[in-house]
Backbone as CSV, one residue per row, in Angstrom:
resi,resn,N_x,N_y,N_z,CA_x,CA_y,CA_z,C_x,C_y,C_z
1,MET,16.447,71.101,238.485,18.362,71.646,239.248,19.165,71.584,238.077
2,ALA,19.499,72.538,237.745,20.868,72.289,236.556,21.787,70.854,236.773
3,GLU,22.313,70.552,236.187,23.371,69.715,236.199,24.934,69.938,236.497
4,ALA,25.670,70.080,237.224,26.564,70.419,237.109,27.634,70.368,235.882
5,ARG,28.282,71.489,235.696,28.709,71.040,234.327,29.845,72.581,233.789
6,PHE,30.913,72.725,234.475,32.182,73.628,234.057,32.042,74.189,232.446
7,ASP,31.779,75.195,232.425,32.033,76.139,230.946,32.933,77.452,231.131
8,GLU,34.067,76.461,230.327,35.209,77.097,229.803,34.439,79.181,228.941
9,THR,33.578,79.233,228.765,32.971,80.037,227.900,32.846,81.321,229.530
10,ILE,32.023,80.681,230.159,31.357,81.052,231.595,32.489,81.530,232.181
11,HIS,33.209,80.733,232.330,34.550,81.151,233.411,35.670,82.161,233.395
12,ALA,35.672,82.859,232.672,36.427,84.015,232.157,36.009,84.731,233.349
13,PRO,36.591,85.808,233.863,36.070,86.217,235.149,35.059,87.619,234.591
14,VAL,35.931,87.815,233.694,34.521,89.324,233.413,33.257,88.270,232.716
15,ARG,33.146,87.298,231.894,31.962,86.816,231.547,31.399,86.142,232.629
16,LEU,31.787,85.719,234.037,30.949,85.110,234.996,30.753,86.126,235.876
17,ARG,31.301,87.656,235.447,30.313,88.079,236.397,29.174,88.951,235.700
18,ILE,29.660,88.676,234.045,28.188,89.339,233.256,27.081,88.503,233.684
19,CYS,27.302,87.146,233.740,26.064,86.481,233.585,25.192,86.764,234.956
20,GLY,26.360,86.616,236.244,25.839,86.843,237.530,25.491,88.242,237.358
21,LEU,25.712,89.084,236.871,24.493,89.889,236.714,23.583,90.317,235.959
22,LEU,23.583,89.645,235.316,21.973,89.564,233.721,21.027,88.825,235.009
23,ARG,21.420,87.552,235.655,20.488,86.338,235.567,19.657,86.704,236.801
24,PRO,19.447,88.053,237.530,18.626,87.985,238.412,17.526,89.260,237.585
25,VAL,17.590,89.959,236.405,17.056,90.845,235.663,16.634,90.241,234.609
26,ASP,15.740,90.932,233.630,14.998,90.555,232.698,15.954,91.072,231.563
27,ASP,16.377,92.391,231.765,17.525,92.890,230.662,18.409,93.905,231.846
28,LEU,19.872,94.416,230.919,20.361,95.602,231.861,21.301,96.322,230.558
29,ASP,20.893,97.262,231.005,21.706,98.616,229.999,22.895,98.255,229.709
30,PHE,23.392,98.320,228.381,25.030,98.013,228.340,25.883,99.213,229.164
31,ALA,25.600,100.339,229.085,26.253,101.222,230.354,26.158,101.052,231.933
32,VAL,25.316,100.385,232.118,25.289,100.156,233.123,26.345,98.670,233.519
33,LEU,26.064,97.872,232.501,26.755,96.926,232.890,28.159,97.083,232.764
34,ARG,28.893,98.084,231.952,29.962,98.628,231.491,30.607,99.094,232.753
35,ASP,28.804,100.501,233.709,30.172,101.004,234.519,30.309,100.186,235.738
36,THR,29.542,99.296,236.440,29.377,97.942,237.017,30.828,97.073,236.963
37,LEU,31.269,96.797,235.832,32.073,95.695,236.199,33.311,96.557,236.261
38,GLU,33.466,98.059,235.964,34.828,98.754,236.037,35.742,98.315,235.029
39,VAL,34.969,98.408,233.085,35.586,97.627,232.101,35.382,98.648,231.050
40,SER,36.116,99.067,230.050,35.839,99.636,228.569,34.676,99.180,227.820
41,ASP,34.240,99.802,226.885,33.484,99.600,225.997,33.828,98.430,225.623
42,ALA,35.281,98.356,224.736,35.488,97.438,224.127,35.570,96.104,224.895
43,THR,36.187,95.939,225.930,36.140,94.684,226.567,34.858,94.481,226.772
44,LEU,33.805,95.137,227.239,32.526,94.154,227.605,31.854,93.820,226.062
45,SER,32.556,94.478,224.778,31.775,94.375,223.810,32.626,92.847,223.228
46,LYS,33.429,92.949,223.357,34.525,91.417,223.403,33.561,90.005,223.947
47,HIS,33.653,90.824,225.191,32.583,89.829,225.832,31.794,89.096,225.903
48,LEU,30.832,89.841,225.791,29.681,89.864,225.225,29.376,89.019,223.553
49,LYS,30.658,89.281,222.714,30.197,89.116,221.684,30.298,87.307,221.869
50,THR,31.745,87.133,222.510,31.914,85.654,222.834,30.878,84.960,223.392
51,LEU,29.994,85.299,224.655,28.503,84.825,225.182,27.916,84.577,224.066
52,ALA,27.127,86.046,223.350,26.274,85.691,222.216,26.890,84.745,221.224
53,ALA,27.606,84.196,220.917,28.314,83.177,220.147,27.994,81.757,220.140
54,ALA,27.777,81.813,221.991,27.725,80.810,222.433,26.225,80.354,222.886
55,GLY,25.660,81.614,222.148,23.700,81.503,222.877,23.557,81.669,223.644
56,TYR,24.446,82.338,224.786,24.203,82.987,226.140,23.655,83.970,226.307
57,VAL,24.034,85.225,225.707,23.419,86.408,225.567,22.772,87.220,224.723
58,SER,21.796,87.880,224.670,21.286,88.185,223.548,21.408,89.636,223.583
59,SER,20.892,90.794,222.335,21.021,91.821,222.996,19.976,92.429,221.856
60,ARG,19.675,93.691,222.123,18.300,94.369,221.543,18.447,96.068,221.303
61,LYS,18.304,96.948,220.915,18.645,98.328,221.271,16.906,98.810,221.247
62,ALA,17.104,99.604,221.944,15.706,100.635,221.996,15.786,101.864,222.518
63,ALA,14.888,103.162,221.921,14.771,103.852,222.490,14.748,104.126,223.654
64,SER,15.376,105.586,224.752,15.060,105.491,225.802,13.957,106.528,226.189
65,ALA,13.395,106.093,226.768,11.978,107.339,227.488,12.794,108.664,227.828
66,GLU,13.983,108.138,228.846,14.894,109.448,229.533,15.874,110.435,228.830
67,ARG,15.704,110.025,227.558,16.509,110.691,226.568,16.266,111.551,225.791
68,GLY,16.450,113.075,225.389,15.971,113.707,224.514,16.555,113.384,223.336
69,ASP,17.254,112.507,222.725,17.992,112.531,221.672,17.362,111.017,220.876
70,ALA,18.125,111.181,219.685,17.549,109.781,219.007,18.961,108.844,218.700
71,ARG,19.523,108.628,220.251,20.419,107.881,220.170,19.547,106.217,221.164
72,GLN,20.141,105.519,220.845,19.454,103.755,221.174,20.155,103.817,222.398
73,ILE,19.599,102.428,223.625,20.241,101.686,224.493,20.440,100.751,223.965
74,THR,21.588,100.002,224.408,21.942,98.662,224.010,21.188,97.969,225.398
75,TRP,20.131,97.515,225.232,19.735,96.334,226.541,20.646,94.669,226.716
76,LEU,21.137,94.272,227.015,21.453,93.000,227.255,20.641,91.735,228.301
77,SER,20.187,90.483,227.585,19.759,89.591,228.597,20.709,88.291,228.725
78,LEU,20.377,87.562,229.388,20.484,86.030,229.391,19.283,85.313,228.394
79,THR,19.882,84.531,227.440,19.341,83.920,227.152,18.646,82.810,228.256
80,LYS,17.527,81.387,227.550,17.336,80.455,228.097,18.480,79.866,228.390
81,THR,19.117,79.357,227.356,20.099,78.434,227.245,21.812,78.930,228.430
82,GLY,21.527,80.642,227.831,22.063,81.307,229.266,22.325,81.006,230.587
83,ARG,21.405,81.111,230.580,20.700,80.758,232.344,20.716,79.487,232.295
84,SER,20.699,78.806,232.039,20.531,77.176,232.053,22.473,77.103,232.100
85,ALA,23.084,77.727,231.184,24.801,77.330,231.403,25.501,77.608,232.788
86,PHE,24.698,79.266,232.999,25.689,79.818,234.075,24.777,78.820,235.238
87,ALA,23.507,78.177,235.577,22.991,77.809,236.536,24.100,76.227,236.886
88,ALA,24.007,75.389,235.702,25.203,74.567,235.444,26.118,74.490,236.219
89,HIS,27.043,75.991,235.519,28.145,75.844,235.796,28.860,76.778,237.146
90,VAL,27.778,77.192,237.796,27.806,77.751,239.003,27.992,76.580,240.382
91,ARG,27.121,75.836,239.785,26.625,74.059,240.736,27.931,73.227,240.262
92,ALA,28.495,73.350,239.501,29.976,72.958,239.277,31.327,73.763,240.117
93,LEU,31.042,74.214,240.570,31.608,75.267,241.067,31.614,74.856,242.575
94,GLN,30.561,75.043,242.787,29.698,74.483,244.170,30.336,73.198,244.752
95,GLU,30.339,72.290,243.550,30.952,70.967,244.065,32.343,71.002,243.984
96,ILE,33.158,71.550,243.108,34.955,72.210,243.086,34.716,72.383,244.624
97,ALA,33.899,73.714,245.270,34.532,74.255,246.321,34.168,73.420,247.482
98,GLY,33.520,72.062,247.331,32.900,71.157,248.535,32.053,72.506,249.049
99,SER,31.146,72.816,248.790,29.885,73.354,249.253,29.309,73.092,250.855
100,ALA,29.563,71.437,250.895,28.839,70.901,251.753,29.381,71.805,253.179
101,ARG,30.814,71.638,252.892,31.682,71.769,253.904,32.034,73.226,253.927
102,PRO,32.023,74.133,255.385,32.388,75.578,255.250,34.118,75.647,254.911
103,LEU,34.167,76.807,254.359,35.331,77.554,253.606,36.149,77.988,254.645
104,ASP,37.805,77.800,254.956,38.367,78.691,256.249,38.557,79.923,255.867
């Protein structure tokens, strides 16, 4: 189990949501992530750049079988380091919230 560690990089609301959406999947399409978060391409790119610089998110481009053109899709995933950092951050939030006690 991950040791609790508050992470300022992950804690920003959009970055926290990015990590939460990427955690249960192997990878996710940039457009799906953008639409789910209801942010612009530029906003998502900015937050992904911060997470990538910390070593928490990786990306790859690949052609889509569903597309008839040559454009590629950007696939995003949490790295092993990102998964560990996210788990530690969630644990820290649970400790802060006193997860053993019910919230009113």
